[in-house]
C-alpha angles and dihedrals in degrees: 000000000000089000091068095060118088114237113237100245142115092296092058092050096046091079093056122079111236114242094228092064094056092044090051091050091052092049090050092051090052093049091051093047094255127159096277099065144320140149098281099044094080095052095044090048090050092049091048092050092046091051091048090049092051092049091049092048090050091052091049092050092048093047092047092052091047091052092046090051090051092051091049089050090053091051091047093050092043092051094057106099 
């Protein structure tokens, strides 16, 4: 039964990817301005979020005014008697 177990040695670890290699790759991507990090990613992400927030706020303001206009129209039509 002990023959079926794999011995913890270099052969068992050769199938796994060492963590230091992937961490080094990520650091290299960030230094080259890749998709994982970089100096400009934070500012472009912030600008994109700010633009999306302004668009969403504009839509909310427009929809609120449209709804308020509809309610005023209902009151105006209901008050005609």
